[in-house]
N, C-alpha and C positions, 0 to 999 in steps of 0.2 A: 212465737218468736225464738224459742229455743234457749239454749244456754248462753248464746252470744248476746242476748238482750242485756242492756245496762240498767242497773237499778240505781235510782237517784234518791237523794234525801237521807234522812236519818230515821232511826227507829228508837223509841223509848219503851222498852219492854219491861215495865214494872218498876223502873227506877229513874233517878234524875239524870243519869248519864246517857247521852245519846250515842248510838252505835250506827255507823254508816249502813244503809240498807243493803248495799252490795256485800258487806261482811256478813250480815245476818242471813242473807240469801245463800251465801257460800256455806255457812255453818249448817243451815237447814238441809241443803242439798247433800252435804257430807253425811249428815245423820241418816237421811233416806237411803243413800247408797250403802254405807257401812252396816247399818242395822238391817237393811234389806238383805244384804249378804248373810248376816248372822241368822236371820230367819230362814232364808233359803237353805243354808247349810244344815240347819237343825232339822229341816223337813226333807232333806235328800234331793234338793233341787240345785240347778246351776243357773244363777242369775247372769244377765248380761246388760250392759249399758253402752250407749254410744261413746266413742272415744272422746268426743268433745265434752261430754258430761264428766267422764272419768278424769280428763285433764284438768278441768275446773276444780274437781274435788281434790286431786293430787296437789295442786297449787295451794289450795286452802289449808289442807292438812299439813303440808310441808311448812307453810308459813307459821302455823300455830302449834306444831308438834311439841316443842319444848314446853310451852305454856300448858298444853294439854297434859303432858306427863307430870308437870309440877303440881297440878291440882287433881290428878288421879283419873282424868278422862281417858288417857291413852296409857298403855303399858310400854315397857321398853321396846324400842324398835326391833322388829324381827328382820334378820338379814334376808334379803331377796335379791336374786341376780338382777343386774341392770337391764338385761334383755328379757326379763320376765314380763308377762302381760301387764298392762297398765293397772288393771284391777288388783293384781297381786302386789304391785309396788305400793298402791294406796293402802292396802290392808297391812303390809309390813310396817308402814309408817305409824299405824295405829297400835302396833304391838300384836296384831293378829297373825296367825300362821295361815297363809292362803291355801295350803294344800290340805 
């Protein structure tokens, strides 16, 4: 079904507070893309993802970037040109240098 599939319901991942399944899905997808890039970069590879996947991750990271920075998940935003590839813009939001 791809990235466009809608997730419904809530998830209780170890605590009493419910989190919408779509939010959890976006977080997990972001982890896979960002840490996949980390691993690829460390091993001299160039990863790529479909633009629809990267756009979903960009929206998720953008929506939660300040919270992520406040709890130490992301570093300070790295400046990236607006016309840079979508992956680079996602990485810049997390504080990573895409180059």
